[in-house]
All heavy atoms as a GROMACS GRO file, in nm:
protein
  592
    1MET      N    1  -2.167  -4.361   3.606
    1MET     CA    2  -2.073  -4.454   3.663
    1MET      C    3  -2.044  -4.408   3.806
    1MET      O    4  -2.017  -4.292   3.831
    1MET     CB    5  -1.944  -4.454   3.580
    1MET     CG    6  -1.847  -4.556   3.627
    1MET     SD    7  -1.692  -4.572   3.533
    1MET     CE    8  -1.732  -4.526   3.370
    2SER      N    9  -2.051  -4.502   3.899
    2SER     CA   10  -2.027  -4.473   4.040
    2SER      C   11  -1.893  -4.531   4.083
    2SER      O   12  -1.850  -4.635   4.035
    2SER     CB   13  -2.136  -4.535   4.128
    2SER     OG   14  -2.261  -4.485   4.094
    3PHE      N   15  -1.826  -4.460   4.173
    3PHE     CA   16  -1.702  -4.510   4.234
    3PHE      C   17  -1.730  -4.550   4.377
    3PHE      O   18  -1.792  -4.474   4.452
    3PHE     CB   19  -1.593  -4.401   4.230
    3PHE     CG   20  -1.534  -4.382   4.095
    3PHE    CD1   21  -1.597  -4.302   4.001
    3PHE    CD2   22  -1.417  -4.446   4.059
    3PHE    CE1   23  -1.544  -4.284   3.876
    3PHE    CE2   24  -1.362  -4.429   3.933
    3PHE     CZ   25  -1.426  -4.347   3.841
    4VAL      N   26  -1.684  -4.670   4.415
    4VAL     CA   27  -1.708  -4.723   4.549
    4VAL      C   28  -1.578  -4.779   4.603
    4VAL      O   29  -1.502  -4.846   4.531
    4VAL     CB   30  -1.815  -4.836   4.544
    4VAL    CG1   31  -1.838  -4.895   4.680
    4VAL    CG2   32  -1.944  -4.784   4.485
    5ASP      N   33  -1.550  -4.752   4.729
    5ASP     CA   34  -1.432  -4.808   4.794
    5ASP      C   35  -1.454  -4.957   4.817
    5ASP      O   36  -1.567  -5.003   4.833
    5ASP     CB   37  -1.407  -4.736   4.927
    5ASP     CG   38  -1.278  -4.779   4.990
    5ASP    OD1   39  -1.172  -4.751   4.931
    5ASP    OD2   40  -1.282  -4.843   5.096
    6VAL      N   41  -1.347  -5.034   4.821
    6VAL     CA   42  -1.357  -5.178   4.834
    6VAL      C   43  -1.430  -5.219   4.963
    6VAL      O   44  -1.507  -5.315   4.964
    6VAL     CB   45  -1.218  -5.245   4.822
    6VAL    CG1   46  -1.130  -5.214   4.940
    6VAL    CG2   47  -1.231  -5.394   4.803
    7ASN      N   48  -1.408  -5.146   5.072
    7ASN     CA   49  -1.476  -5.180   5.197
    7ASN      C   50  -1.626  -5.156   5.185
    7ASN      O   51  -1.707  -5.236   5.234
    7ASN     CB   52  -1.419  -5.099   5.313
    7ASN     CG   53  -1.278  -5.142   5.347
    7ASN    OD1   54  -1.243  -5.259   5.332
    7ASN    ND2   55  -1.195  -5.048   5.387
    8ASP      N   56  -1.666  -5.047   5.119
    8ASP     CA   57  -1.809  -5.022   5.096
    8ASP      C   58  -1.869  -5.126   5.002
    8ASP      O   59  -1.984  -5.166   5.017
    8ASP     CB   60  -1.830  -4.882   5.039
    8ASP     CG   61  -1.794  -4.772   5.137
    8ASP    OD1   62  -1.798  -4.798   5.259
    8ASP    OD2   63  -1.761  -4.660   5.091
    9ALA      N   64  -1.788  -5.170   4.906
    9ALA     CA   65  -1.838  -5.272   4.813
    9ALA      C   66  -1.866  -5.403   4.887
    9ALA      O   67  -1.964  -5.471   4.859
    9ALA     CB   68  -1.736  -5.295   4.702
   10LYS      N   69  -1.778  -5.439   4.981
   10LYS     CA   70  -1.801  -5.561   5.060
   10LYS      C   71  -1.930  -5.550   5.140
   10LYS      O   72  -2.009  -5.644   5.145
   10LYS     CB   73  -1.685  -5.584   5.158
   10LYS     CG   74  -1.560  -5.634   5.098
   10LYS     CD   75  -1.464  -5.666   5.212
   10LYS     CE   76  -1.322  -5.650   5.178
   10LYS     NZ   77  -1.234  -5.676   5.291
   11THR      N   78  -1.950  -5.435   5.202
   11THR     CA   79  -2.065  -5.415   5.288
   11THR      C   80  -2.195  -5.408   5.210
   11THR      O   81  -2.299  -5.458   5.254
   11THR     CB   82  -2.048  -5.284   5.369
   11THR    OG1   83  -1.924  -5.290   5.438
   11THR    CG2   84  -2.161  -5.266   5.468
   12ASN      N   85  -2.192  -5.346   5.093
   12ASN     CA   86  -2.315  -5.319   5.017
   12ASN      C   87  -2.323  -5.393   4.885
   12ASN      O   88  -2.380  -5.343   4.788
   12ASN     CB   89  -2.324  -5.168   4.989
   12ASN     CG   90  -2.326  -5.088   5.116
   12ASN    OD1   91  -2.403  -5.115   5.206
   12ASN    ND2   92  -2.238  -4.988   5.124
   13LEU      N   93  -2.268  -5.513   4.879
   13LEU     CA   94  -2.263  -5.586   4.753
   13LEU      C   95  -2.401  -5.608   4.693
   13LEU      O   96  -2.422  -5.588   4.573
   13LEU     CB   97  -2.190  -5.720   4.771
   13LEU     CG   98  -2.174  -5.802   4.643
   13LEU    CD1   99  -2.094  -5.725   4.539
   13LEU    CD2  100  -2.109  -5.934   4.674
   14SER      N  101  -2.499  -5.647   4.774
   14SER     CA  102  -2.634  -5.672   4.722
   14SER      C  103  -2.693  -5.546   4.659
   14SER      O  104  -2.754  -5.551   4.552
   14SER     CB  105  -2.726  -5.722   4.833
   14SER     OG  106  -2.682  -5.846   4.879
   15CYS      N  107  -2.674  -5.433   4.724
   15CYS     CA  108  -2.724  -5.306   4.672
   15CYS      C  109  -2.654  -5.270   4.542
   15CYS      O  110  -2.716  -5.224   4.445
   15CYS     CB  111  -2.705  -5.197   4.776
   15CYS     SG  112  -2.761  -5.034   4.724
   16LEU      N  113  -2.522  -5.291   4.537
   16LEU     CA  114  -2.446  -5.261   4.416
   16LEU      C  115  -2.490  -5.350   4.301
   16LEU      O  116  -2.502  -5.304   4.187
   16LEU     CB  117  -2.296  -5.278   4.443
   16LEU     CG  118  -2.233  -5.180   4.542
   16LEU    CD1  119  -2.088  -5.215   4.566
   16LEU    CD2  120  -2.246  -5.038   4.492
   17LEU      N  121  -2.514  -5.477   4.328
   17LEU     CA  122  -2.560  -5.568   4.224
   17LEU      C  123  -2.697  -5.528   4.170
   17LEU      O  124  -2.724  -5.541   4.050
   17LEU     CB  125  -2.563  -5.712   4.276
   17LEU     CG  126  -2.426  -5.775   4.300
   17LEU    CD1  127  -2.443  -5.914   4.360
   17LEU    CD2  128  -2.344  -5.780   4.174
   18ALA      N  129  -2.782  -5.474   4.255
   18ALA     CA  130  -2.912  -5.427   4.210
   18ALA      C  131  -2.895  -5.308   4.116
   18ALA      O  132  -2.964  -5.298   4.013
   18ALA     CB  133  -2.999  -5.388   4.329
   19LYS      N  134  -2.801  -5.219   4.147
   19LYS     CA  135  -2.774  -5.106   4.060
   19LYS      C  136  -2.716  -5.151   3.926
   19LYS      O  137  -2.753  -5.099   3.821
   19LYS     CB  138  -2.678  -5.008   4.128
   19LYS     CG  139  -2.739  -4.931   4.243
   19LYS     CD  140  -2.638  -4.837   4.303
   19LYS     CE  141  -2.698  -4.758   4.419
   19LYS     NZ  142  -2.601  -4.662   4.475
   20VAL      N  143  -2.627  -5.247   3.931
   20VAL     CA  144  -2.568  -5.301   3.808
   20VAL      C  145  -2.677  -5.369   3.724
   20VAL      O  146  -2.680  -5.355   3.602
   20VAL     CB  147  -2.453  -5.399   3.841
   20VAL    CG1  148  -2.409  -5.475   3.718
   20VAL    CG2  149  -2.335  -5.322   3.900
   21ASP      N  150  -2.765  -5.440   3.790
   21ASP     CA  151  -2.875  -5.508   3.721
   21ASP      C  152  -2.966  -5.407   3.651
   21ASP      O  153  -3.024  -5.435   3.547
   21ASP     CB  154  -2.955  -5.592   3.819
   21ASP     CG  155  -3.045  -5.690   3.750
   21ASP    OD1  156  -3.009  -5.738   3.640
   21ASP    OD2  157  -3.154  -5.720   3.803
   22ALA      N  158  -2.972  -5.284   3.706
   22ALA     CA  159  -3.052  -5.179   3.646
   22ALA      C  160  -2.978  -5.107   3.533
   22ALA      O  161  -3.032  -5.017   3.471
   22ALA     CB  162  -3.094  -5.078   3.753
   23GLY      N  163  -2.852  -5.145   3.509
   23GLY     CA  164  -2.777  -5.090   3.397
   23GLY      C  165  -2.664  -4.997   3.433
   23GLY      O  166  -2.593  -4.948   3.346
   24GLU      N  167  -2.644  -4.971   3.562
   24GLU     CA  168  -2.537  -4.879   3.604
   24GLU      C  169  -2.404  -4.952   3.609
   24GLU      O  170  -2.398  -5.070   3.640
   24GLU     CB  171  -2.571  -4.824   3.742
   24GLU     CG  172  -2.477  -4.718   3.790
   24GLU     CD  173  -2.518  -4.658   3.923
   24GLU    OE1  174  -2.635  -4.673   3.962
   24GLU    OE2  175  -2.432  -4.599   3.989
   25GLU      N  176  -2.297  -4.881   3.575
   25GLU     CA  177  -2.162  -4.935   3.590
   25GLU      C  178  -2.102  -4.881   3.719
   25GLU      O  179  -2.118  -4.763   3.751
   25GLU     CB  180  -2.073  -4.894   3.472
   25GLU     CG  181  -2.111  -4.963   3.344
   25GLU     CD  182  -2.011  -4.935   3.232
   25GLU    OE1  183  -1.901  -4.884   3.261
   25GLU    OE2  184  -2.045  -4.965   3.118
   26ILE      N  185  -2.034  -4.968   3.791
   26ILE     CA  186  -1.975  -4.929   3.919
   26ILE      C  187  -1.826  -4.966   3.919
   26ILE      O  188  -1.789  -5.078   3.883
   26ILE     CB  189  -2.046  -4.999   4.037
   26ILE    CG1  190  -2.193  -4.955   4.038
   26ILE    CG2  191  -1.978  -4.971   4.169
   26ILE    CD1  192  -2.279  -5.025   4.136
   27VAL      N  193  -1.744  -4.870   3.959
   27VAL     CA  194  -1.600  -4.892   3.968
   27VAL      C  195  -1.564  -4.911   4.114
   27VAL      O  196  -1.602  -4.831   4.199
   27VAL     CB  197  -1.521  -4.774   3.908
   27VAL    CG1  198  -1.372  -4.792   3.930
   27VAL    CG2  199  -1.554  -4.759   3.761
   28ILE      N  200  -1.492  -5.019   4.143
   28ILE     CA  201  -1.446  -5.045   4.280
   28ILE      C  202  -1.301  -4.999   4.289
   28ILE      O  203  -1.217  -5.038   4.206
   28ILE     CB  204  -1.459  -5.195   4.314
   28ILE    CG1  205  -1.605  -5.237   4.304
   28ILE    CG2  206  -1.405  -5.221   4.454
   28ILE    CD1  207  -1.628  -5.385   4.322
   29ALA      N  208  -1.273  -4.917   4.390
   29ALA     CA  209  -1.141  -4.858   4.406
   29ALA      C  210  -1.077  -4.902   4.537
   29ALA      O  211  -1.146  -4.924   4.636
   29ALA     CB  212  -1.150  -4.707   4.401
   30ARG      N  213  -0.946  -4.915   4.534
   30ARG     CA  214  -0.869  -4.943   4.655
   30ARG      C  215  -0.772  -4.826   4.673
   30ARG      O  216  -0.695  -4.795   4.582
   30ARG     CB  217  -0.791  -5.074   4.641
   30ARG     CG  218  -0.710  -5.107   4.765
   30ARG     CD  219  -0.624  -5.232   4.750
   30ARG     NE  220  -0.703  -5.348   4.712
   30ARG     CZ  221  -0.676  -5.426   4.606
   30ARG    NH1  222  -0.573  -5.400   4.529
   30ARG    NH2  223  -0.750  -5.530   4.579
   31ASP      N  224  -0.779  -4.761   4.787
   31ASP     CA  225  -0.696  -4.644   4.816
   31ASP      C  226  -0.713  -4.535   4.710
   31ASP      O  227  -0.618  -4.470   4.670
   31ASP     CB  228  -0.548  -4.683   4.827
   31ASP     CG  229  -0.522  -4.779   4.942
   31ASP    OD1  230  -0.593  -4.768   5.044
   31ASP    OD2  231  -0.433  -4.866   4.929
   32GLY      N  232  -0.835  -4.520   4.660
   32GLY     CA  233  -0.865  -4.417   4.562
   32GLY      C  234  -0.828  -4.450   4.419
   32GLY      O  235  -0.851  -4.370   4.330
   33LYS      N  236  -0.772  -4.570   4.395
   33LYS     CA  237  -0.732  -4.608   4.260
   33LYS      C  238  -0.827  -4.717   4.208
   33LYS      O  239  -0.848  -4.818   4.275
   33LYS     CB  240  -0.589  -4.661   4.260
   33LYS     CG  241  -0.488  -4.556   4.298
   33LYS     CD  242  -0.349  -4.613   4.298
   33LYS     CE  243  -0.249  -4.510   4.346
   33LYS     NZ  244  -0.115  -4.565   4.357
   34PRO      N  245  -0.886  -4.699   4.090
   34PRO     CA  246  -0.977  -4.799   4.035
   34PRO      C  247  -0.907  -4.932   4.013
   34PRO      O  248  -0.796  -4.937   3.961
   34PRO     CB  249  -1.020  -4.739   3.901
   34PRO     CG  250  -0.985  -4.596   3.906
   34PRO     CD  251  -0.872  -4.582   4.004
   35VAL      N  252  -0.972  -5.042   4.055
   35VAL     CA  253  -0.915  -5.176   4.035
   35VAL      C  254  -1.011  -5.271   3.965
   35VAL      O  255  -0.968  -5.371   3.909
   35VAL     CB  256  -0.869  -5.239   4.168
   35VAL    CG1  257  -0.752  -5.163   4.226
   35VAL    CG2  258  -0.980  -5.249   4.268
   36ALA      N  259  -1.141  -5.243   3.967
   36ALA     CA  260  -1.237  -5.334   3.905
   36ALA      C  261  -1.360  -5.256   3.862
   36ALA      O  262  -1.389  -5.148   3.915
   36ALA     CB  263  -1.277  -5.445   4.002
   37ARG      N  264  -1.434  -5.314   3.767
   37ARG     CA  265  -1.556  -5.250   3.719
   37ARG      C  266  -1.667  -5.355   3.717
   37ARG      O  267  -1.650  -5.463   3.663
   37ARG     CB  268  -1.531  -5.196   3.579
   37ARG     CG  269  -1.648  -5.121   3.522
   37ARG     CD  270  -1.609  -5.050   3.395
   37ARG     NE  271  -1.541  -5.139   3.304
   37ARG     CZ  272  -1.571  -5.152   3.175
   37ARG    NH1  273  -1.668  -5.083   3.123
   37ARG    NH2  274  -1.505  -5.234   3.100
   38LEU      N  275  -1.779  -5.321   3.778
   38LEU     CA  276  -1.896  -5.407   3.775
   38LEU      C  277  -1.987  -5.360   3.663
   38LEU      O  278  -2.026  -5.244   3.659
   38LEU     CB  279  -1.973  -5.400   3.908
   38LEU     CG  280  -1.904  -5.456   4.032
   38LEU    CD1  281  -1.990  -5.431   4.155
   38LEU    CD2  282  -1.880  -5.605   4.016
   39VAL      N  283  -2.019  -5.450   3.572
   39VAL     CA  284  -2.107  -5.419   3.460
   39VAL      C  285  -2.210  -5.530   3.447
   39VAL      O  286  -2.186  -5.643   3.490
   39VAL     CB  287  -2.029  -5.403   3.328
   39VAL    CG1  288  -1.935  -5.286   3.332
   39VAL    CG2  289  -1.953  -5.530   3.294
   40PRO      N  290  -2.326  -5.502   3.387
   40PRO     CA  291  -2.425  -5.607   3.368
   40PRO      C  292  -2.370  -5.721   3.282
   40PRO      O  293  -2.303  -5.696   3.182
   40PRO     CB  294  -2.540  -5.535   3.295
   40PRO     CG  295  -2.520  -5.392   3.323
   40PRO     CD  296  -2.374  -5.372   3.341
   41TYR      N  297  -2.396  -5.842   3.321
   41TYR     CA  298  -2.341  -5.959   3.254
   41TYR      C  299  -2.398  -5.976   3.113
   41TYR      O  300  -2.326  -5.994   3.018
   41TYR     CB  301  -2.368  -6.086   3.335
   41TYR     CG  302  -2.317  -6.210   3.269
   41TYR    CD1  303  -2.181  -6.238   3.268
   41TYR    CD2  304  -2.403  -6.300   3.207
   41TYR    CE1  305  -2.132  -6.350   3.206
   41TYR    CE2  306  -2.355  -6.412   3.146
   41TYR     CZ  307  -2.219  -6.438   3.144
   41TYR     OH  308  -2.172  -6.549   3.083
   42GLY      N  309  -2.527  -5.967   3.098
   42GLY     CA  310  -2.591  -5.993   2.970
   42GLY      C  311  -2.595  -5.875   2.878
   42GLY      O  312  -2.646  -5.883   2.767
   43ASN      N  313  -2.537  -5.762   2.917
   43ASN     CA  314  -2.546  -5.641   2.838
   43ASN      C  315  -2.420  -5.623   2.754
   43ASN      O  316  -2.353  -5.522   2.762
   43ASN     CB  317  -2.568  -5.520   2.929
   43ASN     CG  318  -2.616  -5.399   2.853
   43ASN    OD1  319  -2.644  -5.407   2.735
   43ASN    ND2  320  -2.625  -5.287   2.921
   44GLN      N  321  -2.388  -5.724   2.673
   44GLN     CA  322  -2.269  -5.718   2.589
   44GLN      C  323  -2.300  -5.641   2.462
   44GLN      O  324  -2.411  -5.642   2.413
   44GLN     CB  325  -2.221  -5.860   2.553
   44GLN     CG  326  -2.190  -5.945   2.674
   44GLN     CD  327  -2.073  -5.893   2.754
   44GLN    OE1  328  -1.980  -5.841   2.697
   44GLN    NE2  329  -2.079  -5.906   2.885
   45LYS      N  330  -2.200  -5.575   2.407
   45LYS     CA  331  -2.218  -5.501   2.283
   45LYS      C  332  -2.241  -5.600   2.169
   45LYS      O  333  -2.190  -5.711   2.170
   45LYS     CB  334  -2.095  -5.416   2.252
   45LYS     CG  335  -2.076  -5.301   2.348
   45LYS     CD  336  -1.957  -5.218   2.310
   45LYS     CE  337  -1.942  -5.103   2.407
   45LYS     NZ  338  -1.826  -5.020   2.373
   46GLY      N  339  -2.316  -5.557   2.072
   46GLY     CA  340  -2.345  -5.641   1.957
   46GLY      C  341  -2.224  -5.661   1.869
   46GLY      O  342  -2.119  -5.601   1.888
   47THR      N  343  -2.239  -5.746   1.770
   47THR     CA  344  -2.129  -5.772   1.679
   47THR      C  345  -2.111  -5.654   1.585
   47THR      O  346  -2.204  -5.579   1.558
   47THR     CB  347  -2.157  -5.899   1.597
   47THR    OG1  348  -2.279  -5.881   1.525
   47THR    CG2  349  -2.167  -6.020   1.687
   48ARG      N  350  -1.991  -5.640   1.535
   48ARG     CA  351  -1.963  -5.532   1.442
   48ARG      C  352  -2.019  -5.568   1.305
   48ARG      O  353  -2.017  -5.683   1.264
   48ARG     CB  354  -1.812  -5.510   1.431
   48ARG     CG  355  -1.752  -5.461   1.558
   48ARG     CD  356  -1.604  -5.442   1.541
   48ARG     NE  357  -1.544  -5.402   1.666
   48ARG     CZ  358  -1.414  -5.385   1.683
   48ARG    NH1  359  -1.333  -5.406   1.582
   48ARG    NH2  360  -1.367  -5.350   1.799
   49GLN      N  361  -2.065  -5.466   1.236
   49GLN     CA  362  -2.122  -5.487   1.104
   49GLN      C  363  -2.042  -5.407   1.003
   49GLN      O  364  -2.023  -5.286   1.018
   49GLN     CB  365  -2.268  -5.443   1.102
   49GLN     CG  366  -2.336  -5.470   0.970
   49GLN     CD  367  -2.482  -5.431   0.973
   49GLN    OE1  368  -2.532  -5.382   1.076
   49GLN    NE2  369  -2.550  -5.452   0.865
   50PHE      N  370  -1.993  -5.475   0.900
   50PHE     CA  371  -1.914  -5.410   0.797
   50PHE      C  372  -1.999  -5.305   0.727
   50PHE      O  373  -2.113  -5.330   0.689
   50PHE     CB  374  -1.864  -5.512   0.695
   50PHE     CG  375  -1.775  -5.454   0.589
   50PHE    CD1  376  -1.645  -5.420   0.620
   50PHE    CD2  377  -1.823  -5.430   0.462
   50PHE    CE1  378  -1.563  -5.364   0.524
   50PHE    CE2  379  -1.741  -5.374   0.367
   50PHE     CZ  380  -1.611  -5.341   0.396
   51GLY      N  381  -1.945  -5.186   0.713
   51GLY     CA  382  -2.015  -5.078   0.645
   51GLY      C  383  -2.106  -4.998   0.734
   51GLY      O  384  -2.182  -4.913   0.686
   52ALA      N  385  -2.103  -5.019   0.864
   52ALA     CA  386  -2.192  -4.949   0.955
   52ALA      C  387  -2.165  -4.798   0.959
   52ALA      O  388  -2.255  -4.720   0.989
   52ALA     CB  389  -2.182  -5.008   1.096
   53MET      N  390  -2.044  -4.756   0.929
   53MET     CA  391  -2.009  -4.614   0.933
   53MET      C  392  -2.016  -4.548   0.794
   53MET      O  393  -1.976  -4.434   0.777
   53MET     CB  394  -1.868  -4.597   0.989
   53MET     CG  395  -1.854  -4.643   1.134
   53MET     SD  396  -1.961  -4.553   1.246
   53MET     CE  397  -1.885  -4.393   1.248
   54LYS      N  398  -2.069  -4.620   0.696
   54LYS     CA  399  -2.078  -4.566   0.560
   54LYS      C  400  -2.161  -4.438   0.562
   54LYS      O  401  -2.269  -4.433   0.617
   54LYS     CB  402  -2.142  -4.669   0.467
   54LYS     CG  403  -2.139  -4.628   0.324
   54LYS     CD  404  -2.192  -4.738   0.235
   54LYS     CE  405  -2.181  -4.697   0.090
   54LYS     NZ  406  -2.226  -4.804   0.000
   55GLY      N  407  -2.107  -4.335   0.499
   55GLY     CA  408  -2.175  -4.207   0.494
   55GLY      C  409  -2.144  -4.116   0.613
   55GLY      O  410  -2.175  -3.998   0.611
   56ARG      N  411  -2.083  -4.171   0.719
   56ARG     CA  412  -2.050  -4.091   0.836
   56ARG      C  413  -1.904  -4.046   0.835
   56ARG      O  414  -1.869  -3.948   0.897
   56ARG     CB  415  -2.074  -4.171   0.965
   56ARG     CG  416  -2.218  -4.205   0.989
   56ARG     CD  417  -2.228  -4.276   1.122
   56ARG     NE  418  -2.364  -4.317   1.148
   56ARG     CZ  419  -2.401  -4.380   1.257
   56ARG    NH1  420  -2.312  -4.408   1.350
   56ARG    NH2  421  -2.526  -4.415   1.276
   57ILE      N  422  -1.820  -4.122   0.766
   57ILE     CA  423  -1.677  -4.094   0.765
   57ILE      C  424  -1.636  -4.066   0.621
   57ILE      O  425  -1.673  -4.139   0.530
   57ILE     CB  426  -1.596  -4.211   0.822
   57ILE    CG1  427  -1.633  -4.232   0.968
   57ILE    CG2  428  -1.448  -4.188   0.805
   57ILE    CD1  429  -1.565  -4.350   1.031
   58VAL      N  430  -1.559  -3.960   0.603
   58VAL     CA  431  -1.509  -3.927   0.471
   58VAL      C  432  -1.357  -3.936   0.475
   58VAL      O  433  -1.292  -3.879   0.563
   58VAL     CB  434  -1.551  -3.784   0.431
   58VAL    CG1  435  -1.494  -3.748   0.296
   58VAL    CG2  436  -1.703  -3.773   0.431
   59VAL      N  437  -1.300  -4.011   0.381
   59VAL     CA  438  -1.156  -4.026   0.371
   59VAL      C  439  -1.108  -3.938   0.255
   59VAL      O  440  -1.155  -3.954   0.142
   59VAL     CB  441  -1.116  -4.173   0.349
   59VAL    CG1  442  -0.966  -4.187   0.333
   59VAL    CG2  443  -1.165  -4.259   0.464
   60ASP      N  444  -1.017  -3.848   0.285
   60ASP     CA  445  -0.963  -3.758   0.185
   60ASP      C  446  -0.888  -3.839   0.078
   60ASP      O  447  -0.831  -3.944   0.106
   60ASP     CB  448  -0.868  -3.659   0.253
   60ASP     CG  449  -0.822  -3.552   0.157
   60ASP    OD1  450  -0.901  -3.458   0.134
   60ASP    OD2  451  -0.708  -3.563   0.109
   61ASP      N  452  -0.886  -3.788  -0.045
   61ASP     CA  453  -0.816  -3.858  -0.154
   61ASP      C  454  -0.667  -3.874  -0.127
   61ASP      O  455  -0.605  -3.970  -0.173
   61ASP     CB  456  -0.836  -3.782  -0.286
   61ASP     CG  457  -0.980  -3.791  -0.335
   61ASP    OD1  458  -1.049  -3.887  -0.296
   61ASP    OD2  459  -1.022  -3.701  -0.412
   62GLY      N  460  -0.608  -3.783  -0.050
   62GLY     CA  461  -0.466  -3.791  -0.021
   62GLY      C  462  -0.431  -3.891   0.087
   62GLY      O  463  -0.314  -3.908   0.122
   63PHE      N  464  -0.529  -3.961   0.140
   63PHE     CA  465  -0.505  -4.056   0.251
   63PHE      C  466  -0.405  -4.164   0.211
   63PHE      O  467  -0.323  -4.206   0.291
   63PHE     CB  468  -0.638  -4.119   0.293
   63PHE     CG  469  -0.625  -4.215   0.407
   63PHE    CD1  470  -0.612  -4.169   0.537
   63PHE    CD2  471  -0.625  -4.352   0.385
   63PHE    CE1  472  -0.600  -4.258   0.642
   63PHE    CE2  473  -0.614  -4.441   0.490
   63PHE     CZ  474  -0.601  -4.394   0.619
   64PHE      N  475  -0.411  -4.210   0.088
   64PHE     CA  476  -0.327  -4.321   0.045
   64PHE      C  477  -0.197  -4.275  -0.022
   64PHE      O  478  -0.120  -4.357  -0.069
   64PHE     CB  479  -0.406  -4.414  -0.049
   64PHE     CG  480  -0.520  -4.482   0.020
   64PHE    CD1  481  -0.650  -4.439   0.001
   64PHE    CD2  482  -0.497  -4.588   0.107
   64PHE    CE1  483  -0.756  -4.501   0.065
   64PHE    CE2  484  -0.603  -4.650   0.171
   64PHE     CZ  485  -0.731  -4.606   0.151
   65ASP      N  486  -0.175  -4.144  -0.025
   65ASP     CA  487  -0.050  -4.093  -0.082
   65ASP      C  488   0.067  -4.133   0.009
   65ASP      O  489   0.050  -4.148   0.131
   65ASP     CB  490  -0.054  -3.940  -0.093
   65ASP     CG  491  -0.152  -3.893  -0.200
   65ASP    OD1  492  -0.197  -3.978  -0.280
   65ASP    OD2  493  -0.185  -3.774  -0.200
   66PRO      N  494   0.186  -4.151  -0.050
   66PRO     CA  495   0.303  -4.184   0.032
   66PRO      C  496   0.331  -4.073   0.134
   66PRO      O  497   0.309  -3.955   0.107
   66PRO     CB  498   0.417  -4.194  -0.069
   66PRO     CG  499   0.351  -4.213  -0.201
   66PRO     CD  500   0.217  -4.148  -0.192
   67LEU      N  501   0.382  -4.112   0.250
   67LEU     CA  502   0.415  -4.015   0.354
   67LEU      C  503   0.543  -3.940   0.317
   67LEU      O  504   0.633  -3.995   0.254
   67LEU     CB  505   0.437  -4.086   0.488
   67LEU     CG  506   0.314  -4.147   0.554
   67LEU    CD1  507   0.356  -4.225   0.678
   67LEU    CD2  508   0.213  -4.041   0.590
   68PRO      N  509   0.553  -3.815   0.360
   68PRO     CA  510   0.677  -3.740   0.337
   68PRO      C  511   0.792  -3.803   0.417
   68PRO      O  512   0.770  -3.871   0.517
   68PRO     CB  513   0.646  -3.601   0.392
   68PRO     CG  514   0.499  -3.595   0.414
   68PRO     CD  515   0.450  -3.734   0.422
   69GLU      N  516   0.914  -3.780   0.371
   69GLU     CA  517   1.032  -3.838   0.436
   69GLU      C  518   1.041  -3.801   0.584
   69GLU      O  519   1.082  -3.882   0.666
   69GLU     CB  520   1.160  -3.793   0.363
   69GLU     CG  521   1.187  -3.868   0.235
   69GLU     CD  522   1.208  -4.017   0.260
   69GLU    OE1  523   1.276  -4.055   0.357
   69GLU    OE2  524   1.154  -4.096   0.181
   70VAL      N  525   1.001  -3.679   0.619
   70VAL     CA  526   1.007  -3.634   0.759
   70VAL      C  527   0.922  -3.724   0.846
   70VAL      O  528   0.963  -3.767   0.954
   70VAL     CB  529   0.961  -3.486   0.769
   70VAL    CG1  530   0.953  -3.443   0.913
   70VAL    CG2  531   1.051  -3.397   0.689
   71GLU      N  532   0.801  -3.756   0.801
   71GLU     CA  533   0.713  -3.843   0.880
   71GLU      C  534   0.764  -3.986   0.885
   71GLU      O  535   0.754  -4.054   0.986
   71GLU     CB  536   0.570  -3.839   0.826
   71GLU     CG  537   0.496  -3.717   0.870
   71GLU     CD  538   0.346  -3.731   0.846
   71GLU    OE1  539   0.287  -3.832   0.889
   71GLU    OE2  540   0.291  -3.639   0.782
   72LEU      N  541   0.815  -4.035   0.773
   72LEU     CA  542   0.867  -4.173   0.770
   72LEU      C  543   0.981  -4.190   0.870
   72LEU      O  544   0.987  -4.290   0.942
   72LEU     CB  545   0.915  -4.209   0.630
   72LEU     CG  546   0.804  -4.232   0.526
   72LEU    CD1  547   0.865  -4.253   0.389
   72LEU    CD2  548   0.720  -4.352   0.565
   73THR      N  549   1.073  -4.094   0.875
   73THR     CA  550   1.184  -4.105   0.970
   73THR      C  551   1.134  -4.092   1.115
   73THR      O  552   1.191  -4.154   1.203
   73THR     CB  553   1.291  -3.998   0.941
   73THR    OG1  554   1.232  -3.869   0.940
   73THR    CG2  555   1.359  -4.024   0.808
   74ALA      N  556   1.029  -4.013   1.135
   74ALA     CA  557   0.975  -4.001   1.271
   74ALA      C  558   0.916  -4.134   1.317
   74ALA      O  559   0.925  -4.168   1.436
   74ALA     CB  560   0.868  -3.892   1.276
   75TRP      N  561   0.856  -4.212   1.229
   75TRP     CA  562   0.799  -4.342   1.266
   75TRP      C  563   0.909  -4.444   1.293
   75TRP      O  564   0.888  -4.540   1.367
   75TRP     CB  565   0.709  -4.394   1.156
   75TRP     CG  566   0.572  -4.333   1.160
   75TRP    CD1  567   0.526  -4.231   1.085
   75TRP    CD2  568   0.466  -4.370   1.247
   75TRP    NE1  569   0.397  -4.201   1.119
   75TRP    CE2  570   0.357  -4.286   1.218
   75TRP    CE3  571   0.450  -4.466   1.346
   75TRP    CZ2  572   0.235  -4.294   1.284
   75TRP    CZ3  573   0.329  -4.476   1.411
   75TRP    CH2  574   0.223  -4.391   1.380
   76GLU      N  575   1.023  -4.427   1.233
   76GLU     CA  576   1.132  -4.525   1.250
   76GLU      C  577   1.208  -4.508   1.379
   76GLU      O  578   1.283  -4.593   1.419
   76GLU     CB  579   1.228  -4.514   1.130
   76GLU     CG  580   1.163  -4.561   1.001
   76GLU     CD  581   1.252  -4.536   0.880
   76GLU    OE1  582   1.362  -4.481   0.896
   76GLU    OE2  583   1.209  -4.573   0.769
   77LYS      N  584   1.190  -4.395   1.446
   77LYS     CA  585   1.264  -4.370   1.571
   77LYS      C  586   1.204  -4.444   1.685
   77LYS      O  587   1.099  -4.480   1.699
   77LYS     CB  588   1.267  -4.221   1.602
   77LYS     CG  589   1.353  -4.145   1.504
   77LYS     CD  590   1.358  -4.000   1.541
   77LYS     CE  591   1.446  -3.926   1.441
   77LYS     NZ  592   1.455  -3.786   1.471
   0.00000   0.00000   0.00000
């Protein structure tokens, strides 16, 4: 990921678009603070598939046990 100042982005837009087209992500910053991100248009993430993490994640048996009173009161604050 590259960071580019807004003035450089104006001057070098064609070059930046070529980099984005090649798959690079570019962040445009104003006064050193990120304000926009250039990403390839057609490179969207695929749809989520139910069960895709099966076998990778293990849930402990105690996961569904009721929370202790101390934790319940902490969530209510």
